[in-house]
C-alpha positions as CSV (number, residue, x, y, z in Angstrom):
1,X,0.5,54.4,-29.5
2,X,0.2,53.8,-25.8
3,X,0.5,50.1,-26.5
4,X,4.2,50.4,-27.1
5,X,5.6,51.6,-24.0
6,X,6.5,48.6,-21.7
7,X,8.6,49.1,-18.6
8,X,10.5,46.1,-17.2
9,X,10.2,47.4,-13.6
10,X,6.8,45.7,-13.0
11,X,7.0,46.3,-9.2
12,X,7.6,50.0,-9.4
13,X,4.8,50.1,-11.9
14,X,2.2,48.3,-9.6
15,X,3.2,50.3,-6.6
16,X,2.6,53.6,-8.4
17,X,-0.8,52.5,-9.7
18,X,-4.0,53.9,-8.1
19,X,-6.2,51.7,-6.3
20,X,-8.4,49.9,-8.6
21,X,-12.2,50.1,-8.5
22,X,-14.3,47.1,-8.6
23,X,-15.2,47.5,-12.1
24,X,-11.5,47.5,-13.2
25,X,-10.8,44.4,-11.3
26,X,-13.7,42.5,-13.1
27,X,-12.5,43.7,-16.3
28,X,-9.0,42.2,-15.7
29,X,-10.6,39.1,-14.3
30,X,-12.7,38.8,-17.4
31,X,-9.7,39.3,-19.6
32,X,-7.8,36.6,-17.9
33,X,-10.5,33.9,-18.0
34,X,-11.6,34.7,-21.4
35,X,-7.9,34.4,-22.6
36,X,-7.6,31.0,-20.9
37,X,-10.7,29.6,-22.4
38,X,-9.9,30.9,-25.9
39,X,-6.5,29.5,-25.8
40,X,-7.9,26.0,-24.8
41,X,-10.4,26.0,-27.3
42,X,-8.1,27.3,-30.3
43,X,-5.5,24.7,-29.2
44,X,-7.9,21.6,-29.0
45,X,-7.3,21.2,-25.4
46,X,-11.1,21.5,-25.1
47,X,-12.4,19.4,-28.1
48,X,-15.3,20.4,-30.4
49,X,-18.7,19.4,-29.1
50,X,-17.4,19.6,-25.5
51,X,-20.0,21.0,-23.0
52,X,-18.3,23.6,-20.7
53,X,-18.9,23.5,-17.3
54,X,-21.8,25.4,-15.8
55,X,-21.6,29.0,-14.8
56,X,-21.4,28.2,-11.1
57,X,-18.6,25.5,-11.8
58,X,-16.7,28.1,-13.9
59,X,-17.1,30.9,-11.3
60,X,-15.7,28.4,-8.6
61,X,-12.9,27.1,-10.9
62,X,-11.6,30.6,-11.7
63,X,-12.5,32.2,-8.3
64,X,-14.9,34.8,-10.0
65,X,-18.4,35.8,-9.9
66,X,-21.1,34.4,-12.3
67,X,-21.5,37.7,-13.7
68,X,-18.0,37.7,-15.0
69,X,-18.4,34.1,-16.1
70,X,-21.4,35.4,-18.2
71,X,-19.5,38.1,-19.8
72,X,-16.7,35.5,-20.7
73,X,-19.4,33.2,-22.3
74,X,-21.0,36.2,-24.3
75,X,-17.4,37.1,-25.7
76,X,-16.5,33.4,-26.6
77,X,-20.0,33.1,-28.3
78,X,-19.5,36.6,-30.2
79,X,-16.1,35.0,-31.6
80,X,-18.0,31.9,-32.7
81,X,-16.0,29.6,-30.4
82,X,-18.9,28.3,-28.3
83,X,-22.7,28.0,-28.7
84,X,-24.7,28.9,-25.8
85,X,-28.0,26.9,-25.9
86,X,-30.5,28.0,-23.4
87,X,-31.4,25.3,-20.8
88,X,-28.6,23.0,-22.2
89,X,-25.3,24.7,-21.6
90,X,-22.5,26.1,-23.7
91,X,-20.8,23.9,-26.4
92,X,-17.6,24.3,-28.2
93,X,-17.9,25.0,-32.0
94,X,-15.9,23.6,-34.7
95,X,-13.8,26.4,-36.2
96,X,-14.2,27.1,-40.0
97,X,-11.3,26.6,-42.2
98,X,-10.7,30.3,-42.6
99,X,-10.7,30.7,-38.7
100,X,-8.3,27.9,-38.3
101,X,-5.8,29.4,-41.0
102,X,-6.5,33.1,-39.9
103,X,-3.9,35.5,-38.8
104,X,-4.6,35.1,-35.2
105,X,-4.0,31.3,-35.3
106,X,-0.7,32.0,-37.3
107,X,0.3,34.6,-34.7
108,X,-0.1,32.4,-31.8
109,X,2.0,29.6,-33.6
110,X,4.7,32.0,-34.4
111,X,4.8,33.6,-31.0
112,X,5.9,37.0,-32.3
113,X,7.9,39.3,-29.8
114,X,7.2,42.9,-29.0
115,X,9.9,44.2,-31.0
116,X,8.6,42.2,-34.0
117,X,5.2,43.8,-33.7
118,X,6.6,47.3,-33.5
119,X,8.8,46.7,-36.5
120,X,5.9,45.6,-38.3
121,X,3.5,48.5,-37.1
122,X,5.9,51.2,-38.0
123,X,5.5,51.2,-41.8
124,X,1.8,50.2,-41.6
125,X,0.7,52.8,-39.1
126,X,2.8,55.7,-40.3
127,X,1.3,55.4,-43.9
128,X,-2.2,54.7,-42.4
129,X,-2.1,58.0,-40.5
130,X,-0.8,59.8,-43.6
131,X,-3.7,58.6,-45.7
132,X,-6.2,59.4,-42.9
133,X,-4.9,63.0,-42.5
134,X,-5.7,63.5,-46.0
135,X,-8.9,61.5,-46.3
136,X,-10.7,61.6,-43.1
137,X,-14.4,62.8,-43.2
138,X,-15.9,65.0,-40.4
139,X,-17.6,61.9,-38.9
140,X,-14.1,60.0,-38.9
141,X,-12.7,62.9,-37.0
142,X,-15.5,62.7,-34.5
143,X,-14.9,59.1,-34.0
144,X,-11.2,59.6,-33.4
145,X,-12.2,62.4,-30.9
146,X,-14.4,60.4,-28.9
147,X,-11.9,57.5,-28.7
148,X,-9.3,59.9,-27.5
149,X,-11.6,61.3,-24.9
150,X,-12.5,58.0,-23.5
151,X,-9.0,57.0,-23.3
152,X,-7.9,60.1,-21.5
153,X,-10.9,59.9,-19.2
154,X,-10.8,56.3,-18.0
155,X,-8.6,54.8,-15.2
156,X,-9.9,51.3,-15.9
157,X,-7.0,49.4,-17.8
158,X,-9.2,47.3,-19.9
159,X,-11.5,50.4,-20.9
160,X,-8.3,52.2,-21.9
161,X,-7.1,49.6,-24.0
162,X,-10.5,49.2,-25.7
163,X,-10.6,53.0,-26.4
164,X,-6.8,52.8,-27.6
165,X,-7.8,50.1,-30.2
166,X,-10.8,52.0,-31.1
167,X,-8.6,55.2,-32.0
168,X,-6.3,53.2,-34.1
169,X,-9.2,51.3,-35.9
170,X,-10.8,54.7,-36.4
171,X,-7.7,56.1,-38.1
172,X,-7.3,52.8,-40.2
173,X,-10.9,53.5,-41.3
174,X,-10.2,57.1,-42.1
175,X,-7.5,56.1,-44.3
176,X,-9.9,54.9,-46.9
177,X,-7.8,51.8,-47.7
178,X,-9.5,48.6,-46.8
179,X,-6.3,46.6,-47.4
180,X,-4.5,48.6,-44.6
181,X,-7.4,48.2,-42.2
182,X,-7.4,44.5,-43.0
183,X,-3.7,44.2,-42.2
184,X,-4.0,46.2,-39.0
185,X,-7.1,44.3,-37.9
186,X,-5.3,41.0,-38.4
187,X,-2.8,42.0,-35.7
188,X,-5.2,43.9,-33.4
189,X,-5.2,40.8,-30.9
190,X,-1.4,41.5,-30.5
191,X,-1.9,45.2,-30.3
192,X,-4.7,45.0,-27.6
193,X,-2.4,42.7,-25.6
194,X,0.3,45.4,-25.5
195,X,-2.2,48.0,-24.8
196,X,-3.2,46.2,-21.6
197,X,0.3,46.5,-20.4
198,X,1.1,50.1,-21.7
199,X,-2.1,51.8,-20.4
200,X,-1.4,50.7,-16.7
201,X,2.3,52.0,-17.0
202,X,2.8,55.4,-15.9
203,X,6.1,55.6,-17.8
204,X,4.2,56.2,-20.9
205,X,3.9,59.8,-20.2
206,X,7.6,60.4,-21.1
207,X,8.1,64.2,-21.6
208,X,8.1,65.4,-25.3
209,X,6.8,62.3,-26.8
210,X,3.6,62.6,-28.7
211,X,0.6,60.4,-27.8
212,X,-3.0,60.1,-29.0
213,X,-4.1,63.7,-28.2
214,X,-1.0,65.1,-30.1
215,X,-1.5,62.6,-33.1
216,X,-5.2,63.4,-33.3
217,X,-4.5,67.1,-33.2
218,X,-2.2,66.6,-36.2
219,X,-5.0,64.7,-38.2
220,X,-7.7,67.2,-37.3
221,X,-5.3,70.1,-38.4
222,X,-4.7,68.2,-41.8
223,X,-1.0,68.4,-41.1
224,X,0.2,65.3,-42.9
225,X,3.9,65.5,-42.2
226,X,3.3,66.2,-38.3
227,X,0.9,63.4,-38.1
228,X,3.3,60.9,-39.5
229,X,6.3,62.3,-37.4
230,X,4.1,62.1,-34.4
231,X,2.9,58.5,-35.1
232,X,6.4,57.5,-35.9
233,X,7.8,59.1,-32.7
234,X,5.1,57.4,-30.6
235,X,5.8,54.0,-32.0
236,X,9.7,54.3,-31.9
237,X,9.4,55.1,-28.0
238,X,8.6,51.2,-27.4
239,X,11.9,50.4,-28.9
240,X,13.7,52.8,-26.2
241,X,11.6,51.9,-23.0
242,X,10.8,48.1,-23.3
243,X,14.2,46.8,-22.2
244,X,14.2,43.1,-21.8
245,X,10.5,42.8,-22.6
246,X,11.2,43.8,-26.3
247,X,12.2,40.0,-27.0
248,X,9.4,38.5,-25.0
249,X,6.5,36.9,-26.9
250,X,3.7,39.4,-26.8
251,X,0.9,37.0,-25.3
252,X,3.4,35.6,-22.7
253,X,4.1,39.4,-21.6
254,X,0.4,40.3,-21.4
255,X,-0.6,37.2,-19.6
256,X,2.1,37.8,-16.8
257,X,1.1,41.4,-16.6
258,X,-2.6,40.7,-16.2
259,X,-1.8,38.2,-13.6
260,X,0.2,40.7,-11.6
261,X,-2.3,43.5,-12.0
262,X,-5.0,41.1,-10.5
263,X,-2.7,40.0,-7.6
264,X,-2.2,43.8,-6.8
265,X,-5.6,44.5,-7.1
266,X,-6.5,41.6,-4.8
267,X,-4.1,42.8,-2.3
268,X,-5.3,46.4,-2.4
269,X,-9.0,45.2,-2.2
270,X,-8.1,43.1,0.9
271,X,-6.4,46.2,2.7
272,X,-9.3,48.3,1.9
273,X,-11.7,45.6,3.6
274,X,-9.3,45.4,6.5
275,X,-9.5,49.3,6.9
276,X,-13.2,49.2,6.8
277,X,-13.6,46.4,9.3
278,X,-11.3,48.1,11.9
279,X,-13.1,49.9,14.8
280,X,-14.1,53.5,13.9
281,X,-13.5,52.8,10.2
282,X,-9.5,53.4,10.6
283,X,-6.9,51.2,9.7
284,X,-6.2,47.9,11.6
285,X,-3.2,48.1,14.0
């Protein structure tokens, strides 16, 4: 999976990235703000019943637009972390006992590393793709195809990570085994955090290593052994390419990378504005 291909040379990664478009910048900013507020709520730093600052105040606090804040609030509401009361504001909800004891909370407490996540995913995802290749319906195949196409077509890091996650969820669904799907779903937060990094890293296109299109082709061809081999090779690549990042907690790595991408995006946006403001539309001297 693309989520498993981290390069420690972050400066080289960022210099080689294309200029981000405004929607990509908004996506990264939304991700960073949502992660911060989610952490503060789940950790208890923002107490149950607390009224969050207004959209305007949050936008000022995080240096974002109100549209970005609205998207963040919608996301937190969908996770049942807050209640948005029209005319009154947004209030932090009490988490159910199931939420409080869920895998996500355990993961955040345990601070698992990239290496540990790869080690856990290898047996799970290889068996999942084996069953999916045998059992996928025509509808399952089309859902996987759509996810691969979306992943390959987008240049937006967040959109690519979402499509990446959709592909792996589609494979899990196609396996026909709800236990496997639940197990993978329980680590989907960590997987998505790694996908944010890997989908902005040009080193993932290592020659000869199968990625989503090749894994999907094997599934579509109903070649069980090839699908398993390609998934295994895909995941194992992370152990060869992560370097020092292998032993960094996944959430810490993701936060550092989001911050770095946003800083680079701001720099590029600033440079573009300078060029546009120069006489004749050329770059400033």
